[in-house]
N, C-alpha and C positions, 0 to 999 in steps of 0.2 A: 389621603391619610386614613388609616383604619379608624373605626369608631373608638377603639381602645385608647388611641392617642388623644382624641378629643376628650375622653373621660379623664385622662391623666391631667390634661391642661385645665379642665373644669375643676378638678379637685385642687390643683395648685391655686387657681383663681379663688376658690372657696376659702382656702387657708389664708390667703392674703386679705380677702374681704373680712373674714372673722377677726383677724388681727387689727385691721383698721377700725372695725366696730368696737372691739374691746378698748382700743385707745380713745375713741370718741366718748364712750361711756365713762371711762376713767376720768377724762377731762371734765365731762359734765358733772360728775359727782364730787370732784375735788377742787376745782377752780372756781373762783368768783365769777359772777356774770360779767364784771368789768374786764377781767383778764380774758375771758372767752371772747368778748366783743373785740378786744385788741388783737387776739390771735386770728380770729376769723376774717377781720378786715371787711372788705366789700364782697360779701358772699353773693353769688349769682343764683337766685332761687330757681330760675328756669333751668340752669345747668344741673343743679342738684335734682330737680324733679325729672329731668330727662335721664339722668343716671339711675334714679330709682326705678324708672320704667324698664330699664335694662334688666333689673333684678326681679322679674316676675316669679311667681311660685315655681313654675317649671324650671326656670334657669337656676333658681336657688337649690332646687332638688338635685339638678345635675351637678352642681358645685359641692354637694354633700352638706348643705346647710339645712339644719332642722328648724323649721318655723316654730314648732312647739317649744324648742329650747330657747329661741329668741323671745318668745312670748314671756317666758319666765325671767328673762334677762333685762328687758327694757320695761321700765316702770312708768307709771303715769307721772311720777315726780320728775323723772328724766325728761319727759316730753314737756312738762310745764317749765322746766328750766330752759329748755331749748326755745320755747316761746318767749320767755323772759329775755333771753339773749338776742334773739333774732327778730322779735316783734312780729308784725303781720306776716313776714316771710316764714318765720318759725311756726306760726299757727298753721299755715298751709302745709308745710313740711311735716309737722306733727300729725296732722289729719291724714296725710298720705301714709305715714308710718302706721297709724292706728288701723287703716284699711288693710295694709299688708299683713298685719298681725292677726286679723280676724280669721 
């Protein structure tokens, strides 16, 4: 496949990833910690961290995702609520998000 097709697929993946991120942030900001715990069920921290590794800065750039824009979207309050909902797993995930946003 030509490079242009990869770029198109990357852009589509980027749009999907952005929509998922927007949904997660909306849930974090509007739902109670109890409701979030219920919705998330038994979250697998290792799977989430592995998925986060797939989205390194170079991959995000290919997908058309602007890290500076994300920095302005994800707040410390969002990360604290994530920690509240997920406990120790949330702390590890929040730390990884902080590192990605630097």
